[in-house]
N, CA, C and O atoms as CSV, one atom per row, in Angstrom:
chain,resi,resn,atom,element,x,y,z
A,1,MET,N,N,22.337,74.129,20.846
A,1,MET,CA,C,21.493,74.449,21.975
A,1,MET,C,C,22.182,75.497,22.824
A,1,MET,O,O,23.411,75.555,22.864
A,2,SER,N,N,21.436,76.291,23.475
A,2,SER,CA,C,21.963,77.313,24.360
A,2,SER,C,C,22.691,76.713,25.551
A,2,SER,O,O,23.454,77.412,26.219
A,3,THR,N,N,22.474,75.447,25.829
A,3,THR,CA,C,23.116,74.798,26.969
A,3,THR,C,C,24.541,74.355,26.632
A,3,THR,O,O,25.242,73.839,27.502
A,4,VAL,N,N,24.974,74.545,25.401
A,4,VAL,CA,C,26.319,74.202,24.921
A,4,VAL,C,C,26.567,72.689,24.994
A,4,VAL,O,O,27.708,72.254,25.151
A,5,ARG,N,N,25.504,71.895,24.883
A,5,ARG,CA,C,25.605,70.444,24.821
A,5,ARG,C,C,24.705,69.948,23.704
A,5,ARG,O,O,23.806,70.659,23.255
A,6,LEU,N,N,24.952,68.736,23.265
A,6,LEU,CA,C,24.067,68.108,22.288
A,6,LEU,C,C,22.912,67.441,23.027
A,6,LEU,O,O,23.091,66.929,24.133
A,7,HIS,N,N,21.727,67.446,22.418
A,7,HIS,CA,C,20.547,66.859,23.040
A,7,HIS,C,C,19.914,65.864,22.094
A,7,HIS,O,O,19.740,66.139,20.907
A,8,GLY,N,N,19.569,64.694,22.634
A,8,GLY,CA,C,18.969,63.655,21.815
A,8,GLY,C,C,17.491,63.890,21.584
A,8,GLY,O,O,16.809,64.529,22.386
A,9,PHE,N,N,17.017,63.367,20.485
A,9,PHE,CA,C,15.590,63.433,20.168
A,9,PHE,C,C,15.234,62.222,19.332
A,9,PHE,O,O,16.093,61.646,18.665
A,10,GLU,N,N,13.958,61.832,19.366
A,10,GLU,CA,C,13.491,60.645,18.647
A,10,GLU,C,C,12.717,60.975,17.381
A,10,GLU,O,O,12.649,60.161,16.460
A,11,ARG,N,N,12.131,62.173,17.331
A,11,ARG,CA,C,11.300,62.545,16.179
A,11,ARG,C,C,11.686,63.929,15.686
A,11,ARG,O,O,12.267,64.731,16.417
A,12,LEU,N,N,11.351,64.188,14.438
A,12,LEU,CA,C,11.610,65.494,13.850
A,12,LEU,C,C,10.919,66.603,14.648
A,12,LEU,O,O,11.470,67.694,14.788
A,13,GLU,N,N,9.731,66.338,15.167
A,13,GLU,CA,C,9.004,67.337,15.949
A,13,GLU,C,C,9.768,67.721,17.215
A,13,GLU,O,O,9.730,68.877,17.637
A,14,GLU,N,N,10.459,66.756,17.821
A,14,GLU,CA,C,11.265,67.054,19.005
A,14,GLU,C,C,12.456,67.920,18.631
A,14,GLU,O,O,12.806,68.842,19.368
A,15,ASP,N,N,13.077,67.640,17.505
A,15,ASP,CA,C,14.186,68.462,17.016
A,15,ASP,C,C,13.713,69.897,16.784
A,15,ASP,O,O,14.408,70.848,17.142
A,16,GLN,N,N,12.538,70.049,16.188
A,16,GLN,CA,C,12.001,71.388,15.932
A,16,GLN,C,C,11.729,72.135,17.240
A,16,GLN,O,O,11.931,73.347,17.317
A,17,LEU,N,N,11.274,71.418,18.259
A,17,LEU,CA,C,11.067,72.045,19.559
A,17,LEU,C,C,12.384,72.524,20.146
A,17,LEU,O,O,12.452,73.629,20.685
A,18,LEU,N,N,13.436,71.710,20.051
A,18,LEU,CA,C,14.745,72.108,20.581
A,18,LEU,C,C,15.253,73.374,19.891
A,18,LEU,O,O,15.817,74.252,20.544
A,19,VAL,N,N,15.059,73.470,18.588
A,19,VAL,CA,C,15.461,74.685,17.858
A,19,VAL,C,C,14.652,75.888,18.350
A,19,VAL,O,O,15.204,76.967,18.566
A,20,ALA,N,N,13.340,75.697,18.527
A,20,ALA,CA,C,12.496,76.793,19.017
A,20,ALA,C,C,12.931,77.231,20.407
A,20,ALA,O,O,12.984,78.429,20.683
A,21,LEU,N,N,13.245,76.281,21.290
A,21,LEU,CA,C,13.715,76.637,22.633
A,21,LEU,C,C,15.023,77.413,22.571
A,21,LEU,O,O,15.247,78.331,23.359
A,22,ASP,N,N,15.871,77.045,21.644
A,22,ASP,CA,C,17.157,77.723,21.492
A,22,ASP,C,C,16.959,79.197,21.147
A,22,ASP,O,O,17.691,80.057,21.637
A,23,PHE,N,N,15.978,79.483,20.311
A,23,PHE,CA,C,15.740,80.859,19.887
A,23,PHE,C,C,14.815,81.623,20.836
A,23,PHE,O,O,14.708,82.846,20.749
A,24,ALA,N,N,14.151,80.907,21.737
A,24,ALA,CA,C,13.210,81.565,22.641
A,24,ALA,C,C,13.926,82.421,23.683
A,24,ALA,O,O,13.322,83.341,24.235
A,25,GLY,N,N,15.168,82.145,23.959
A,25,GLY,CA,C,15.898,82.903,24.975
A,25,GLY,C,C,15.482,82.482,26.367
A,25,GLY,O,O,14.494,81.768,26.543
A,26,ASP,N,N,16.222,82.915,27.332
A,26,ASP,CA,C,15.957,82.634,28.748
A,26,ASP,C,C,16.054,81.155,29.107
A,26,ASP,O,O,15.710,80.776,30.226
A,27,LEU,N,N,16.510,80.315,28.189
A,27,LEU,CA,C,16.653,78.889,28.468
A,27,LEU,C,C,17.853,78.679,29.380
A,27,LEU,O,O,18.937,79.200,29.119
A,28,VAL,N,N,17.658,77.914,30.451
A,28,VAL,CA,C,18.737,77.634,31.388
A,28,VAL,C,C,19.324,76.245,31.139
A,28,VAL,O,O,20.539,76.057,31.201
A,29,GLU,N,N,18.454,75.278,30.859
A,29,GLU,CA,C,18.866,73.884,30.705
A,29,GLU,C,C,17.802,73.126,29.941
A,29,GLU,O,O,16.653,73.563,29.873
A,30,VAL,N,N,18.172,71.995,29.367
A,30,VAL,CA,C,17.216,71.070,28.763
A,30,VAL,C,C,17.668,69.660,29.110
A,30,VAL,O,O,18.838,69.313,28.944
A,31,LEU,N,N,16.738,68.858,29.589
A,31,LEU,CA,C,17.013,67.450,29.855
A,31,LEU,C,C,16.039,66.621,29.051
A,31,LEU,O,O,14.835,66.875,29.070
A,32,SER,N,N,16.562,65.615,28.333
A,32,SER,CA,C,15.711,64.726,27.539
A,32,SER,C,C,15.186,63.594,28.407
A,32,SER,O,O,15.929,63.028,29.209
A,33,GLN,N,N,13.923,63.265,28.251
A,33,GLN,CA,C,13.239,62.196,28.977
A,33,GLN,C,C,13.608,62.209,30.467
A,33,GLN,O,O,14.190,61.253,30.978
A,34,PRO,N,N,13.262,63.303,31.153
A,34,PRO,CA,C,13.710,63.487,32.529
A,34,PRO,C,C,13.027,62.610,33.563
A,34,PRO,O,O,13.614,62.303,34.601
A,35,LEU,N,N,11.776,62.198,33.289
A,35,LEU,CA,C,11.077,61.400,34.292
A,35,LEU,C,C,9.880,60.690,33.686
A,35,LEU,O,O,9.379,61.047,32.619
A,36,ARG,N,N,9.449,59.676,34.407
A,36,ARG,CA,C,8.244,58.950,34.021
A,36,ARG,C,C,7.197,59.224,35.087
A,36,ARG,O,O,7.473,59.115,36.282
A,37,ILE,N,N,6.009,59.574,34.657
A,37,ILE,CA,C,4.932,59.807,35.609
A,37,ILE,C,C,3.962,58.634,35.565
A,37,ILE,O,O,3.762,58.009,34.523
A,38,ARG,N,N,3.371,58.353,36.706
A,38,ARG,CA,C,2.371,57.288,36.814
A,38,ARG,C,C,1.112,57.954,37.360
A,38,ARG,O,O,1.156,58.663,38.366
A,39,PHE,N,N,-0.007,57.717,36.684
A,39,PHE,CA,C,-1.253,58.329,37.120
A,39,PHE,C,C,-2.417,57.392,36.841
A,39,PHE,O,O,-2.335,56.485,36.014
A,40,ARG,N,N,-3.489,57.641,37.549
A,40,ARG,CA,C,-4.668,56.801,37.394
A,40,ARG,C,C,-5.755,57.566,36.652
A,40,ARG,O,O,-6.064,58.711,36.982
A,41,THR,N,N,-6.324,56.923,35.654
A,41,THR,CA,C,-7.491,57.458,34.966
A,41,THR,C,C,-8.712,56.729,35.531
A,41,THR,O,O,-8.579,55.893,36.425
A,42,ALA,N,N,-9.877,57.040,35.018
A,42,ALA,CA,C,-11.087,56.351,35.477
A,42,ALA,C,C,-11.019,54.856,35.163
A,42,ALA,O,O,-11.630,54.046,35.861
A,43,GLU,N,N,-10.271,54.485,34.106
A,43,GLU,CA,C,-10.226,53.085,33.679
A,43,GLU,C,C,-9.057,52.292,34.243
A,43,GLU,O,O,-9.214,51.119,34.582
A,44,LYS,N,N,-7.864,52.926,34.350
A,44,LYS,CA,C,-6.667,52.142,34.713
A,44,LYS,C,C,-5.517,53.059,35.105
A,44,LYS,O,O,-5.595,54.280,34.975
A,45,TRP,N,N,-4.448,52.434,35.588
A,45,TRP,CA,C,-3.196,53.152,35.835
A,45,TRP,C,C,-2.453,53.299,34.507
A,45,TRP,O,O,-2.467,52.392,33.675
A,46,ARG,N,N,-1.809,54.446,34.320
A,46,ARG,CA,C,-1.034,54.690,33.100
A,46,ARG,C,C,0.341,55.207,33.461
A,46,ARG,O,O,0.520,55.838,34.503
A,47,ASN,N,N,1.319,54.939,32.599
A,47,ASN,CA,C,2.676,55.467,32.730
A,47,ASN,C,C,2.966,56.305,31.505
A,47,ASN,O,O,2.507,55.999,30.404
A,48,HIS,N,N,3.728,57.361,31.704
A,48,HIS,CA,C,4.108,58.190,30.568
A,48,HIS,C,C,5.467,58.834,30.839
A,48,HIS,O,O,5.698,59.387,31.914
A,49,THR,N,N,6.359,58.757,29.859
A,49,THR,CA,C,7.661,59.405,29.965
A,49,THR,C,C,7.606,60.710,29.191
A,49,THR,O,O,7.335,60.721,27.991
A,50,LEU,N,N,7.864,61.801,29.881
A,50,LEU,CA,C,7.852,63.113,29.247
A,50,LEU,C,C,9.089,63.268,28.363
A,50,LEU,O,O,10.106,62.613,28.593
A,51,ASP,N,N,9.001,64.135,27.351
A,51,ASP,CA,C,10.111,64.297,26.413
A,51,ASP,C,C,11.206,65.227,26.916
A,51,ASP,O,O,12.390,64.921,26.774
A,52,PHE,N,N,10.828,66.360,27.503
A,52,PHE,CA,C,11.841,67.331,27.910
A,52,PHE,C,C,11.473,68.049,29.200
A,52,PHE,O,O,10.298,68.291,29.478
A,53,PHE,N,N,12.483,68.382,29.972
A,53,PHE,CA,C,12.399,69.273,31.118
A,53,PHE,C,C,13.208,70.501,30.728
A,53,PHE,O,O,14.394,70.392,30.417
A,54,ALA,N,N,12.574,71.666,30.744
A,54,ALA,CA,C,13.243,72.883,30.268
A,54,ALA,C,C,13.044,74.043,31.251
A,54,ALA,O,O,12.077,74.795,31.133
A,55,PRO,N,N,13.951,74.191,32.214
A,55,PRO,CA,C,13.872,75.372,33.076
A,55,PRO,C,C,14.343,76.615,32.310
A,55,PRO,O,O,15.354,76.584,31.609
A,56,THR,N,N,13.598,77.690,32.459
A,56,THR,CA,C,13.972,78.966,31.851
A,56,THR,C,C,14.006,80.019,32.959
A,56,THR,O,O,13.609,79.745,34.091
A,57,ARG,N,N,14.471,81.198,32.637
A,57,ARG,CA,C,14.471,82.270,33.626
A,57,ARG,C,C,13.043,82.707,33.969
A,57,ARG,O,O,12.812,83.308,35.018
A,58,ALA,N,N,12.097,82.408,33.092
A,58,ALA,CA,C,10.703,82.804,33.304
A,58,ALA,C,C,9.866,81.719,33.984
A,58,ALA,O,O,8.790,82.019,34.503
A,59,GLY,N,N,10.327,80.476,33.995
A,59,GLY,CA,C,9.567,79.388,34.591
A,59,GLY,C,C,10.097,78.038,34.151
A,59,GLY,O,O,11.075,77.953,33.409
A,60,THR,N,N,9.453,76.996,34.608
A,60,THR,CA,C,9.887,75.631,34.311
A,60,THR,C,C,8.823,74.926,33.477
A,60,THR,O,O,7.628,75.029,33.756
A,61,TRP,N,N,9.276,74.210,32.449
A,61,TRP,CA,C,8.366,73.524,31.524
A,61,TRP,C,C,8.662,72.026,31.505
A,61,TRP,O,O,9.818,71.616,31.398
A,62,LEU,N,N,7.614,71.219,31.610
A,62,LEU,CA,C,7.674,69.795,31.307
A,62,LEU,C,C,6.947,69.647,29.981
A,62,LEU,O,O,5.770,69.991,29.873
A,63,ILE,N,N,7.648,69.133,28.968
A,63,ILE,CA,C,7.118,69.178,27.610
A,63,ILE,C,C,6.982,67.774,27.036
A,63,ILE,O,O,7.893,66.952,27.142
A,64,ASP,N,N,5.836,67.516,26.429
A,64,ASP,CA,C,5.576,66.274,25.723
A,64,ASP,C,C,5.330,66.631,24.258
A,64,ASP,O,O,4.475,67.464,23.960
A,65,VAL,N,N,6.063,66.015,23.357
A,65,VAL,CA,C,5.970,66.345,21.929
A,65,VAL,C,C,5.446,65.132,21.173
A,65,VAL,O,O,5.967,64.025,21.307
A,66,ARG,N,N,4.397,65.360,20.370
A,66,ARG,CA,C,3.864,64.281,19.527
A,66,ARG,C,C,3.400,64.853,18.204
A,66,ARG,O,O,2.876,65.966,18.153
A,67,PRO,N,N,3.588,64.099,17.135
A,67,PRO,CA,C,2.964,64.494,15.874
A,67,PRO,C,C,1.448,64.408,16.037
A,67,PRO,O,O,0.949,63.539,16.752
A,68,ARG,N,N,0.734,65.280,15.397
A,68,ARG,CA,C,-0.729,65.349,15.533
A,68,ARG,C,C,-1.389,63.992,15.295
A,68,ARG,O,O,-2.336,63.633,15.994
A,69,ASN,N,N,-0.895,63.238,14.314
A,69,ASN,CA,C,-1.549,61.956,13.988
A,69,ASN,C,C,-1.345,60.890,15.066
A,69,ASN,O,O,-2.000,59.849,15.016
A,70,LEU,N,N,-0.461,61.117,16.035
A,70,LEU,CA,C,-0.251,60.157,17.120
A,70,LEU,C,C,-1.010,60.522,18.392
A,70,LEU,O,O,-0.943,59.780,19.372
A,71,ILE,N,N,-1.722,61.632,18.405
A,71,ILE,CA,C,-2.480,62.042,19.576
A,71,ILE,C,C,-3.845,61.357,19.555
A,71,ILE,O,O,-4.666,61.586,18.667
A,72,GLN,N,N,-4.054,60.525,20.542
A,72,GLN,CA,C,-5.315,59.799,20.678
A,72,GLN,C,C,-6.218,60.531,21.660
A,72,GLN,O,O,-5.727,61.291,22.495
A,73,PRO,N,N,-7.532,60.318,21.579
A,73,PRO,CA,C,-8.446,60.998,22.513
A,73,PRO,C,C,-8.071,60.795,23.982
A,73,PRO,O,O,-8.190,61.725,24.780
A,74,GLU,N,N,-7.622,59.594,24.350
A,74,GLU,CA,C,-7.247,59.348,25.745
A,74,GLU,C,C,-5.985,60.104,26.164
A,74,GLU,O,O,-5.746,60.296,27.356
A,75,ASP,N,N,-5.182,60.532,25.195
A,75,ASP,CA,C,-3.967,61.300,25.505
A,75,ASP,C,C,-4.294,62.716,25.963
A,75,ASP,O,O,-3.471,63.347,26.627
A,76,LEU,N,N,-5.446,63.217,25.635
A,76,LEU,CA,C,-5.799,64.580,25.976
A,76,LEU,C,C,-6.082,64.749,27.463
A,76,LEU,O,O,-6.194,65.878,27.941
A,77,ARG,N,N,-6.197,63.682,28.182
A,77,ARG,CA,C,-6.410,63.750,29.623
A,77,ARG,C,C,-5.187,64.290,30.269
A,77,ARG,O,O,-5.147,64.434,31.491
């Protein structure tokens, strides 16, 4: 990683994202599972832990990584 540290990941897709960030340039830092957000949908309260926080020289990204087969219709909210 450009941050000169090792970064944990749970899925192959997360590893692939870390490699892409490394080659994208302008990466300042990467933090794994930086925060949990709580939000209300029309039906209920939900919690979600994001996968990565990635500040770059161009902007800041909060990134959630999932394999396509794990994305449910309610996740698109």
